[in-house]
Structures are given as C-alpha cells and as structure tokens.
C-alpha positions as CSV (number, residue, x, y, z in Angstrom):
1,M,0.0,0.0,0.1
2,R,1.6,3.3,-1.0
3,V,0.6,6.9,-1.8
4,R,1.0,8.0,-5.6
5,L,1.0,11.8,-6.1
6,H,0.5,12.5,-9.8
7,R,1.2,16.2,-9.8
8,D,2.4,18.9,-7.5
9,I,-0.2,21.2,-5.8
10,T,-0.1,24.4,-4.0
11,T,-2.5,24.9,-1.0
12,E,-2.6,26.9,2.1
13,G,-3.9,25.2,5.3
14,P,-6.4,23.1,3.8
15,I,-9.2,21.0,5.3
16,L,-9.5,17.2,4.4
17,L,-12.9,15.5,4.0
18,A,-12.7,11.7,3.7
19,G,-15.5,9.3,2.7
20,W,-16.0,5.4,2.4
21,P,-19.0,3.2,1.5
22,G,-21.0,2.3,4.7
23,M,-24.6,2.3,6.0
24,G,-27.0,3.8,3.4
25,N,-23.7,5.1,1.7
26,V,-24.5,8.3,3.6
27,G,-21.1,9.3,4.4
28,I,-19.4,9.0,0.9
29,G,-22.6,10.2,-0.7
30,A,-22.2,13.5,0.9
31,V,-18.5,13.8,0.6
32,D,-18.5,12.9,-3.1
33,Y,-21.7,15.2,-3.7
34,L,-19.8,18.2,-2.3
35,R,-16.7,17.2,-4.4
36,R,-18.6,17.1,-7.6
37,E,-20.3,20.3,-6.8
38,L,-17.1,22.2,-6.5
39,P,-14.3,22.6,-9.2
40,T,-11.8,20.0,-8.3
41,E,-8.7,18.2,-9.8
42,E,-7.4,14.8,-8.8
43,F,-3.6,14.9,-7.8
44,G,-2.9,11.5,-6.3
45,D,-4.3,8.1,-5.1
46,I,-3.2,5.3,-2.8
47,D,-2.4,2.0,-4.4
48,M,-4.1,-0.8,-2.4
49,R,-3.9,-3.5,-5.0
50,D,-2.0,-5.8,-2.5
51,Q,-5.0,-5.4,-0.1
52,F,-7.6,-6.9,-2.4
53,T,-8.1,-10.6,-3.4
54,P,-10.9,-10.9,-5.8
55,D,-13.4,-13.8,-4.8
56,A,-15.6,-13.5,-8.0
57,I,-15.3,-12.5,-11.5
58,V,-17.4,-9.9,-13.4
59,I,-19.5,-11.3,-16.5
60,E,-20.7,-8.7,-19.4
61,N,-22.4,-9.9,-22.3
62,G,-21.1,-13.5,-21.7
63,I,-17.4,-12.5,-21.5
64,A,-15.8,-13.2,-18.0
65,K,-13.2,-10.8,-16.6
66,M,-11.5,-9.8,-13.5
67,P,-13.2,-6.9,-11.6
68,E,-11.4,-3.5,-11.5
69,M,-9.8,-2.6,-8.2
70,P,-11.5,0.0,-5.8
71,A,-10.4,3.6,-6.6
72,N,-8.9,5.6,-3.6
73,S,-8.2,9.2,-4.9
74,F,-7.2,12.4,-3.6
75,S,-8.8,15.5,-5.2
76,L,-8.2,19.3,-4.3
77,A,-10.7,22.2,-4.6
78,T,-9.7,25.9,-4.0
79,S,-11.8,28.9,-2.5
80,P,-11.8,27.4,0.0
81,D,-8.8,25.0,-0.3
82,L,-10.2,21.5,0.4
83,I,-8.6,18.1,-0.1
84,F,-11.0,15.1,-0.7
85,F,-10.2,11.5,-0.1
86,L,-12.8,9.0,-1.6
87,S,-12.5,5.3,-1.6
88,E,-14.7,2.6,-3.2
89,A,-14.0,0.1,-0.6
90,Q,-14.1,-0.2,3.3
91,I,-11.3,-2.3,4.8
92,S,-10.4,-3.4,8.3
93,G,-7.8,-4.7,10.6
94,P,-4.2,-3.8,10.2
95,A,-4.6,-2.7,6.5
96,A,-7.0,-0.1,7.8
97,L,-4.8,1.3,10.1
98,S,-2.2,1.5,7.5
99,L,-4.4,3.4,5.3
100,A,-5.4,5.9,8.0
101,N,-1.8,6.7,8.5
102,L,-1.1,7.2,4.9
103,I,-4.0,9.5,4.7
104,V,-2.7,11.3,7.7
105,D,0.8,11.4,6.1
106,V,-0.7,13.4,3.0
107,A,-2.6,15.6,5.5
108,E,0.8,16.5,7.3
109,N,2.6,16.9,3.8
110,Y,-0.1,19.6,2.9
111,S,-0.3,21.2,6.4
112,V,-4.1,20.3,6.7
113,E,-5.6,22.1,9.5
114,R,-8.7,19.9,10.2
115,I,-10.1,16.5,8.8
116,Y,-13.7,15.7,8.6
117,T,-15.3,12.4,8.0
118,C,-19.1,11.6,7.4
119,A,-21.1,8.4,8.5
120,A,-24.5,7.3,9.4
121,F,-26.3,6.6,12.9
122,A,-29.0,4.0,12.7
123,I,-31.9,4.7,15.2
124,P,-35.5,3.6,15.4
125,M,-37.1,6.2,13.1
126,S,-39.5,6.6,10.1
127,Y,-38.1,8.2,7.0
128,T,-40.7,10.7,7.4
129,E,-38.8,12.1,10.6
130,E,-36.3,14.8,10.2
131,T,-32.7,13.8,9.8
132,R,-30.5,14.7,12.8
133,I,-26.9,15.4,12.5
134,L,-24.8,14.3,15.4
135,G,-21.2,15.3,15.8
136,V,-18.0,14.1,17.6
137,A,-14.4,15.5,17.6
138,T,-10.9,15.0,18.8
139,D,-11.0,18.1,21.2
140,E,-13.7,20.1,22.9
141,A,-13.1,23.3,21.0
142,L,-13.7,21.7,17.5
143,R,-16.6,19.6,19.1
144,D,-18.5,22.8,20.4
145,S,-18.0,24.5,17.1
146,L,-20.0,22.1,15.4
147,V,-23.4,22.9,17.5
148,P,-24.0,26.3,16.1
149,H,-24.1,24.7,12.6
150,G,-27.0,22.3,13.8
151,A,-25.2,19.5,15.0
152,E,-25.9,17.6,18.1
153,I,-23.2,16.3,20.3
154,L,-23.1,12.5,20.4
155,N,-22.1,12.0,24.2
156,Q,-21.2,8.2,23.9
157,G,-21.1,5.3,21.5
158,I,-18.8,4.0,18.6
159,I,-17.8,5.0,15.1
160,S,-17.0,1.7,13.4
161,G,-14.6,1.6,10.3
162,L,-12.3,4.1,8.9
163,N,-14.6,7.0,9.6
164,G,-13.8,6.7,13.2
165,L,-10.2,5.2,12.9
166,L,-9.1,8.2,10.8
167,L,-10.2,10.5,13.5
168,G,-8.3,8.3,16.2
169,V,-5.1,8.5,14.2
170,A,-5.3,12.1,13.0
171,G,-6.0,12.9,16.7
172,A,-3.1,10.9,18.0
173,R,-0.8,12.8,15.4
174,G,-2.0,16.2,16.3
175,I,-4.5,17.1,13.6
176,D,-8.0,18.2,14.9
177,S,-10.6,16.1,13.4
178,A,-14.4,15.6,13.6
179,C,-17.1,13.2,12.4
180,L,-20.6,14.2,11.3
181,L,-23.2,11.5,11.5
182,A,-26.7,11.6,10.0
183,T,-29.5,9.5,11.6
184,L,-31.4,7.0,9.4
185,P,-33.8,4.2,10.1
186,Q,-32.5,0.9,11.5
187,Y,-34.6,-1.0,9.1
188,A,-32.8,0.6,5.9
189,L,-29.3,0.0,6.5
190,S,-28.6,-1.6,3.4
191,L,-30.6,0.9,1.2
192,P,-29.1,4.1,0.0
193,N,-30.1,7.0,1.9
194,P,-29.6,10.3,0.0
195,R,-32.0,12.1,2.4
196,G,-29.1,11.6,5.1
197,S,-26.5,12.6,2.6
198,R,-28.4,15.9,1.9
199,A,-28.4,16.7,5.6
200,L,-24.7,16.1,5.8
201,V,-23.9,18.4,2.9
202,Q,-26.1,21.2,4.4
203,T,-24.2,20.9,7.6
204,L,-20.9,20.7,6.1
205,S,-21.6,23.6,3.7
206,T,-22.1,25.9,6.7
207,V,-19.1,24.6,8.5
208,L,-16.8,25.1,5.6
209,G,-18.5,28.4,4.4
210,V,-19.5,27.2,0.8
211,S,-22.6,27.7,-1.2
212,V,-23.7,24.3,-2.5
213,D,-26.8,23.6,-4.8
214,L,-28.7,20.7,-3.2
215,S,-31.3,20.3,-6.0
216,G,-29.2,17.2,-7.1
217,F,-30.5,15.2,-4.2
218,D,-34.3,16.1,-5.1
219,A,-34.7,12.9,-7.5
220,P,-33.0,10.5,-5.3
221,V,-34.6,11.5,-2.2
222,A,-38.1,11.3,-4.0
223,Q,-37.2,7.7,-5.0
224,M,-36.0,6.9,-1.5
225,D,-39.1,8.2,0.1
226,E,-41.3,6.1,-2.2
227,M,-39.3,3.0,-1.4
228,M,-39.5,3.6,2.3
229,A,-43.2,4.4,2.2
230,Q,-43.9,0.9,0.7
231,I,-41.8,-0.7,3.4
232,E,-43.5,1.2,6.1
233,E,-46.9,0.4,4.7
234,R,-45.9,-3.3,4.4
235,M,-45.2,-3.2,8.2
236,R,-48.7,-1.6,9.0
237,T,-50.5,-4.0,6.6
238,A,-48.8,-7.1,8.4
239,F,-49.9,-5.2,11.8
240,T,-53.4,-5.2,10.7
241,S,-53.4,-8.9,9.5
242,K,-52.2,-9.7,13.1
243,G,-55.4,-8.2,14.5
244,G,-54.6,-4.6,15.0
245,E,-57.2,-1.8,14.1
246,E,-56.4,1.9,13.5
247,G,-55.9,3.8,16.6
248,E,-55.9,0.8,18.6
249,G,-53.1,-1.4,20.2
250,I,-52.6,-5.0,18.9
251,E,-53.0,-8.0,21.2
252,G,-49.7,-10.0,21.5
253,I,-47.6,-6.9,20.1
254,E,-46.7,-5.0,23.3
255,E,-43.6,-3.0,24.6
256,M,-43.2,-2.0,28.1
257,G,-46.4,-3.7,28.9
258,E,-48.6,-1.5,26.6
259,P,-50.0,-2.3,23.3
260,V,-48.2,-0.9,20.4
261,E,-50.1,1.7,18.5
262,E,-50.4,1.7,14.5
263,E,-48.1,4.7,14.2
264,E,-45.4,3.2,16.4
265,V,-45.3,-0.1,14.5
266,P,-42.4,0.7,12.2
267,N,-40.1,1.7,15.4
268,Y,-41.3,-1.4,17.2
269,V,-40.5,-3.8,14.4
270,M,-37.2,-2.2,13.7
271,R,-36.2,-2.6,17.4
272,R,-37.3,-6.2,17.6
273,I,-35.6,-7.3,14.4
274,E,-32.3,-5.5,15.5
275,Q,-32.5,-7.4,19.0
276,L,-33.2,-10.7,17.1
277,F,-30.1,-10.1,14.9
278,Q,-27.9,-9.6,18.1
279,D,-29.5,-12.6,19.7
280,V,-28.8,-14.9,16.5
281,A,-25.2,-13.6,16.3
282,K,-24.6,-15.0,19.9
283,N,-26.8,-18.0,19.3
284,R,-27.4,-19.4,15.8
285,E,-30.2,-21.6,17.0
286,K,-32.4,-18.6,17.0
287,A,-32.0,-18.1,13.4
288,A,-35.3,-19.7,12.6
289,Q,-37.1,-17.3,14.8
290,L,-35.5,-14.4,13.1
291,K,-36.4,-15.7,9.7
292,D,-39.9,-16.3,10.7
293,E,-40.2,-12.7,12.3
294,L,-38.7,-11.2,9.0
295,D,-41.4,-13.3,7.0
296,S,-44.0,-12.2,9.1
297,W,-43.5,-8.6,8.4
298,G,-42.6,-9.0,4.8
299,L,-39.2,-7.8,5.2
300,Y,-37.0,-10.8,4.5
301,K,-35.8,-9.7,1.0
302,L,-34.8,-6.4,2.7
303,Y,-32.6,-8.1,5.2
304,E,-31.5,-11.2,3.2
305,D,-28.0,-10.4,2.8
306,R,-27.6,-9.4,6.3
307,F,-29.2,-12.6,7.4
308,L,-27.2,-14.8,5.3
309,D,-24.0,-12.9,6.4
310,L,-24.6,-14.3,9.9
311,F,-23.7,-17.7,8.6
312,R,-20.8,-16.6,6.2
313,D,-19.3,-15.3,9.3
314,Q,-19.7,-18.5,11.1
315,Q,-18.0,-20.3,8.1
316,D,-15.2,-17.9,8.2
317,E,-14.7,-18.6,11.9
318,E,-14.6,-22.4,11.4
C-alpha cells in the first residue's frame, strides 16, 4: 500500500474530507456530492492492490473478466482549499490502520488544519422524521464549534470503520478531526439514503462556508421516500393482519407492557428485528425465529444479505 502523487499542488492550510462506503452510503454520498459540486482536480491516489483478493469475476455480455480494483483518490478544490479523499472500499484490521496513517501522512505533507469524516447513525425512526446530525471531535473546541451549525453532540457510542479510525489516528498525531453522522432508519441500513447525505452536505456547507446547490438530491430523495413508504406500509399491513385496528393497540404486540399503536409499528418492528439479529449473532439456534419474524413483516428480502452474512461469518470462523 502506497501513496502515488500524480502532480504537485499548492494549497494553504486546507481542510481534508474523507469518505468510504457504509450504512446507506450516507457518508461517501455527502463527501462525493460536495466534491462534484466544487471545481476539483485529482492529484493522487493510494495504491491498495495488495490488499484486495477478488473472490468473484465480472461477466458482461457473456464475457468473464477480473473486477476492477477499488479507486482511492485525492482531489483538490480551491476557494476554500479542500482536499477530498474518496475510497470505493471499506477495509478493516491492520490494513485499515495503515491506510489511515497514509492519509494522515498526506494531510501532514500539505499542512491540513482539520479533517472531517461523515457517517450514518442508525436509530428507530421513520423516513418521514427529520434527519438529525450528530457530531464528535478529537478536542472540545472543535466539538463545540459544530453545535451552531445544527449538530448535536454524540455523548457516547462508537464510530466503526475508517470514519472513526481516521479520527483516532489524526487526533493522536495532532490534527484536529471531527465526524458528522446523519440519523437513518434501522430497517434501511442496506438501502441508499440520499436524505441523510443531503443533511450532511447542508451542515458541511455551513461549517466550511461554501455555497452548494442541493437540487441534485431531489430525485434520489423522492425515489428513496417512495421505497421507504412501501416498506412502512408493508409493516402496517402486517400489523392489521395480526389483528390490530387503526388507533388501537394489538393483542400480542406489546412494548413496556403497553399495546403498540399503529403509528409506532415501524419503530417497534425495527427494534425487535435488531434485537433478534443480536441474539442470533450469539446463538445461531435462534436463526429460525429471526427468519419467521422477517417473513411475518414481509421484510426478509430487505434483510436477506444481512441474514445470510450471519452464517458466512460462522463459516469464516470455522
């Protein structure tokens, strides 16, 4: 793994924004949108070919070929000076630590003042609820500076993957760093969430003092809303089939000893499914219960990859 700089650049105290694939592709969607809205030029990349071993081939028109390696590129924008790092792959383990250190090496080389990453924060919510932006930072001054821009402080929790690891590495090496996280529904972790990306861009634009046209999000958000509406309606239909009536709780579906009302069904279902996924991760014998629950709400197709990953992980361990 190594940095390859294609040309010299001149910049003064830039800010670095980094993005990777993740839940709902919220973070990379925001960073990439901002990069595309500003005049930028690519000036380097990180060669990570030694970190990827393809486990499948790509077929196009009946022709088989090896897949392309994920891109990991650096771009520069001016007015204000911004360096973007975008990766098409999320890696973990020692390789992730090496990558984070290489990014910070580049940041130090160009006297980067601050680093921002973006991510998603899954909670029980409906897609119709307003997206909240949560913020964390490596020092109190930077953390508190996010609040006037509409971010809430995330007091505890974890930030998984490179969005969090880069903050830790940069902070340890003396570069102030922060992560902004957009909330999204727990039931939609595997679905693109442009609504969350839009909220992150809105916050970032005020933090960075740049003007950004957000109309590019209109069509993707409308498509997402239509899909989410169908999913939540499917939950409510299943609720009715189990015996619930509008405005009334349903016998056998209770939380904290009280019947669950119809408008609370999506949040209830999300919490229940997440708990079952955690239970199955500890005890595979409960997998049938999880499968039945997903089927009963008509959500198995939505969760199929995640469900099967439970058993792929078990095979890897064996």
